[in-house]
ZAMARGU-4260 file (C-alpha; in steps of 0.2 Angstrom, whole numbers, plus 5000, padded with zeros to 4 digits):
<rodrens>
0) 4855/4996/4953 | 4852/4993/4971 | 4863/4985/4984 | 4855/4980/5001 | 4871/4982/5010
5) 4879/4999/5005 | 4895/4998/5014 | 4908/4987/5019 | 4917/4986/5036 | 4934/4983/5035
10) 4947/4988/5048 | 4965/4986/5048 | 4980/4989/5060 | 4998/4990/5057 | 5011/4987/5070
15) 5030/4989/5065 | 5047/4998/5064 | 5054/5012/5054 | 5072/5016/5052 | 5080/5031/5044
20) 5098/5036/5042 | 5107/5051/5032 | 5125/5052/5028 | 5137/5063/5018 | 5144/5057/5002
25) 5155/5071/4996 | 5155/5090/4998 | 5136/5095/4998 | 5129/5078/4993 | 5119/5069/5005
30) 5111/5051/5004 | 5096/5045/5014 | 5090/5027/5016 | 5075/5021/5025 | 5067/5005/5029
35) 5050/4999/5037 | 5045/4982/5043 | 5027/4979/5048 | 5013/4966/5052 | 4995/4971/5046
40) 4981/4963/5053 | 4963/4966/5044 | 4945/4962/5052 | 4929/4963/5045 | 4924/4960/5028
45) 4940/4953/5021 | 4931/4944/5007 | 4921/4958/4998 | 4905/4951/4990 | 4891/4962/4985
50) 4873/4955/4979 | 4866/4968/4967 | 4849/4970/4958 | 4842/4981/4945 | 4829/4993/4952
55) 4815/4989/4940 | 4819/4970/4940 | 4820/4965/4958 | 4821/4947/4954 | 4837/4947/4944
60) 4850/4947/4957 | 4869/4945/4953 | 4884/4944/4965 | 4900/4953/4962 | 4916/4947/4971
65) 4931/4958/4974 | 4949/4953/4978 | 4951/4945/4996 | 4961/4955/5009 | 4972/4945/5020
70) 4969/4944/5038 | 4988/4944/5042 | 5002/4950/5031 | 5020/4956/5032 | 5023/4974/5025
75) 5040/4979/5019 | 5047/4996/5013 | 5064/5001/5007 | 5069/5018/5000 | 5086/5026/4995
80) 5089/5044/4989 | 5103/5054/4985 | 5107/5073/4980 | 5113/5076/4963 | 5112/5095/4965
85) 5108/5106/4979 | 5090/5107/4973 | 5087/5090/4967 | 5088/5072/4972 | 5084/5055/4964
90) 5078/5040/4973 | 5072/5023/4972 | 5057/5016/4982 | 5051/4998/4985 | 5036/4992/4995
95) 5029/4975/4996 | 5016/4965/5006 | 5017/4946/5008 | 5004/4935/5015 | 4997/4917/5013
100) 4990/4918/4994 | 4992/4937/4991 | 5008/4946/4986 | 5009/4964/4981 | 5026/4973/4975
105) 5028/4990/4969 | 5043/5000/4964 | 5047/5018/4958 | 5061/5029/4952 | 5059/5047/4956
110) 5066/5064/4953 | 5063/5077/4967 | 5066/5095/4962 | 5066/5109/4975 | 5062/5126/4972
</rodrens>
């Protein structure tokens, strides 16, 4: 297979704010919360399209379209974590990206063990 354009040129920039806070719950337990809010701007090949062809059959070309990338989007991140032991903590994480037509959401629950 052969692709005349072997690379895509996409650049993105993010401008935003981050906040972090830590506070004591009881005895030796600590809780941490953090949040981020940002604006992401993408430039370049934001609609990824490739035209491919077989090496032996140059006339048989086909086009593959990728998922479009938004030029401007809002990014949001939230995280909460607290200690359950002096060497372990559990947390909850959320990240999202919102724009006209495209939305991405992700969440996770995690256990962190220090040794």
